C-alpha positions as CSV (number, residue, x, y, z in Angstrom):
1,M,2.9,12.0,10.7
2,S,-0.8,12.3,11.3
3,E,-2.5,11.4,14.5
4,T,-5.5,10.1,12.6
5,A,-6.0,6.4,12.7
6,V,-5.2,4.8,9.3
7,S,-8.6,3.0,9.4
8,E,-10.4,6.3,9.5
9,M,-8.5,8.0,6.6
10,T,-9.9,8.7,3.2
11,F,-7.9,7.4,0.2
12,E,-6.6,11.0,-0.4
13,Q,-5.5,11.4,3.2
14,A,-3.7,8.0,3.3
15,M,-2.0,8.7,0.0
16,A,-0.8,12.1,1.0
17,E,0.7,10.8,4.3
18,L,2.2,7.8,2.5
19,E,4.0,10.1,0.1
20,Q,5.4,12.0,3.2
21,V,6.5,8.8,4.8
22,V,8.2,7.6,1.6
23,G,9.9,10.9,1.3
24,Q,11.3,10.8,4.8
25,L,12.5,7.3,4.4
26,E,14.2,8.1,1.1
27,R,16.0,11.1,2.5
28,G,17.3,8.9,5.4
29,E,17.1,11.8,7.8
30,V,15.5,9.8,10.6
31,P,17.0,7.6,13.3
32,L,16.7,3.8,12.8
33,E,14.0,3.3,15.4
34,D,11.9,6.1,13.8
35,S,12.5,4.6,10.4
36,I,11.0,1.3,11.6
37,K,8.0,3.1,12.9
38,L,7.6,5.1,9.7
39,Y,7.9,1.9,7.6
40,E,5.2,0.2,9.7
41,R,3.0,3.3,9.3
42,G,3.7,3.3,5.6
43,A,2.8,-0.3,5.2
44,A,-0.6,0.4,7.0
45,L,-1.2,3.4,4.8
46,K,-0.4,1.4,1.6
47,K,-2.9,-1.3,2.6
48,R,-5.5,1.4,3.3
49,C,-5.0,2.8,-0.1
50,E,-5.2,-0.6,-1.7
51,D,-8.4,-1.4,0.2
52,K,-10.1,1.8,-0.8
53,L,-9.1,1.3,-4.4
54,K,-10.5,-2.2,-4.4
55,E,-13.7,-0.9,-2.8
56,A,-14.0,1.7,-5.6
57,E,-13.4,-0.9,-8.3
58,E,-16.1,-3.1,-6.9
59,K,-18.6,-0.2,-6.9
60,V,-17.7,0.6,-10.5
61,A,-18.1,-3.1,-11.4
62,K,-21.7,-3.0,-9.9
63,I,-22.9,-0.2,-12.2
64,T,-25.8,-1.5,-14.2
65,L,-26.4,-0.7,-17.8
66,N,-29.7,-0.4,-19.6
67,A,-30.3,-2.0,-23.1
68,D,-28.4,0.8,-25.0
69,G,-25.4,0.5,-22.7
70,T,-26.1,3.7,-20.7
71,P,-25.5,3.5,-17.0
72,S,-28.9,3.2,-15.3
73,G,-28.0,2.6,-11.6
74,T,-26.0,0.5,-9.3
75,E,-26.4,-2.8,-7.7
76,P,-25.8,-3.1,-4.0
77,V,-22.2,-4.2,-3.2
78,E,-22.2,-7.0,-0.6
79,G,-20.3,-6.1,2.6
80,L,-20.0,-2.4,2.0
């Protein structure tokens, strides 16, 4: 498990660690207390991935098109 705070991870970092957490939980090779901690970390990583995906979707939705449908720029995304 990474020492990096989940809130500071990129999407790719969070996804990679989430895959590791899921693998450990699926194998069942960790004691119960550690499983609970892994599950909690996994839940935080999942939320981080979902938040980063939503952020990306909002940015894509803000892409502006010119008259012929070609992307011409972006509009500012509120709150980002």
